[in-house]
C-alpha positions as CSV (number, residue, x, y, z in Angstrom):
1,M,-6.7,9.7,-6.2
2,I,-3.5,7.7,-6.0
3,I,-3.3,4.4,-4.1
4,A,0.0,2.9,-3.1
5,I,0.3,-0.9,-2.7
6,P,3.5,-2.8,-1.7
7,S,4.2,-5.3,-4.5
8,R,6.4,-8.4,-4.8
9,G,8.0,-7.2,-8.0
10,P,7.9,-4.6,-10.7
11,R,5.0,-6.0,-12.7
12,G,2.4,-3.5,-11.6
13,L,-1.2,-4.7,-11.7
14,E,-0.1,-8.3,-12.6
15,D,2.0,-8.6,-9.4
16,D,0.9,-9.8,-6.0
17,I,0.7,-7.6,-2.9
18,N,3.9,-8.0,-0.8
19,E,2.7,-9.0,2.6
20,H,5.8,-7.5,4.3
21,F,4.9,-3.8,4.0
22,G,8.2,-2.3,5.4
23,R,10.3,-4.8,3.5
24,S,8.9,-4.3,0.1
25,Y,11.3,-3.2,-2.6
26,Y,8.6,-2.1,-5.0
27,Y,5.3,-0.1,-4.6
28,T,2.6,0.0,-7.3
29,F,1.0,3.5,-7.5
30,V,-2.4,3.3,-9.1
31,S,-4.2,6.5,-10.2
32,L,-8.0,6.4,-10.1
33,E,-10.4,8.9,-11.7
34,E,-14.2,8.4,-11.8
35,N,-13.9,4.9,-10.6
36,Q,-11.5,3.9,-13.4
37,I,-7.8,3.1,-13.4
38,K,-6.1,6.0,-15.3
39,G,-2.5,5.2,-14.6
40,V,-0.1,2.7,-13.0
41,E,3.5,3.3,-12.0
42,V,5.8,0.9,-10.2
43,K,8.5,2.6,-8.2
44,E,11.5,1.0,-6.5
45,V,12.0,2.0,-2.9
46,P,15.0,4.4,-3.0
47,F,16.6,3.1,0.2
48,S,17.6,-0.3,1.3
49,E,17.1,0.3,5.0
50,H,14.8,2.9,6.4
51,R,14.2,4.9,9.5
52,P,10.7,5.2,11.1
53,G,8.4,7.3,8.9
54,Q,10.7,7.2,5.9
55,I,8.4,4.9,3.8
56,P,5.2,6.9,4.7
57,E,7.0,10.1,3.8
58,W,8.2,8.7,0.5
59,I,4.7,7.4,-0.3
60,K,3.3,10.9,0.5
61,Q,5.9,12.5,-1.8
62,N,4.6,10.3,-4.6
63,G,1.1,11.6,-4.2
64,A,-0.7,8.7,-2.6
65,E,-3.8,9.4,-0.5
66,C,-4.4,5.7,0.4
67,V,-2.3,2.6,1.1
68,I,-3.7,-0.9,0.7
69,C,-1.7,-3.6,2.3
70,W,-1.8,-6.9,4.3
71,G,-0.6,-5.3,7.5
72,M,1.8,-2.9,9.1
73,G,2.9,-2.0,12.6
74,R,1.3,0.6,14.8
75,R,4.1,3.1,14.4
76,A,3.7,3.1,10.6
77,Q,-0.1,3.4,10.9
78,E,0.4,6.5,13.1
79,W,2.8,8.1,10.5
80,F,0.3,7.6,7.8
81,E,-2.5,9.0,9.9
82,K,-0.3,12.1,10.7
83,L,0.3,12.5,7.0
84,G,-3.4,12.3,6.1
85,I,-3.1,9.0,4.2
86,H,-5.8,6.4,4.6
87,V,-4.7,2.9,5.4
88,I,-6.6,-0.3,4.4
89,M,-5.2,-3.5,5.9
90,G,-5.9,-7.2,5.6
91,C,-5.7,-7.4,1.8
92,S,-3.9,-10.1,-0.2
93,G,-3.7,-11.4,-3.7
94,K,-3.2,-9.9,-7.2
95,I,-2.9,-6.1,-7.2
96,K,-5.3,-5.8,-10.2
97,D,-8.0,-7.7,-8.3
98,I,-7.5,-5.7,-5.2
99,V,-7.8,-2.4,-7.1
100,E,-10.9,-3.6,-9.0
101,D,-12.5,-4.7,-5.7
102,Y,-11.7,-1.3,-4.2
103,I,-13.4,0.5,-7.1
104,K,-16.5,-1.7,-6.8
105,G,-16.6,-1.2,-3.0
106,S,-16.2,-5.0,-2.4
107,L,-12.7,-5.2,-1.1
108,E,-12.4,-8.2,1.1
109,K,-10.1,-7.8,4.1
110,G,-8.8,-10.5,6.3
111,E,-8.0,-10.3,10.0
112,W,-4.5,-9.0,10.5
113,E,-2.8,-8.6,13.8
114,C,0.8,-7.4,14.3
115,G,2.7,-10.2,16.0
116,K,5.1,-7.6,17.4
117,C,2.5,-5.2,18.9
118,E,1.4,-5.4,22.5
119,E,-2.3,-4.6,23.0
């Protein structure tokens, strides 16, 4: 399984999650096998501006089956759902800690609400 996490920079597991999902310049892709980290690759987003669905499509092309982030808008959530990618929101902190907590099943999620979305 590959997890994609928006990151503040190119430092992989040592970086913090970027809380601005759609504005992240880097994503850390973490490969898991048998509840262990088997690989980490940081990729720079290949476009400076994006159209709706472009980031989810790019993440799918990079093999991710799950996205862990602080938050994202409803439209992005719908794109990921359409692509069969599971989204976990409300996460913050160091990427290494987030992944380790995910593996242990103890990932803590905060309450996130999109300030732009109307309910």
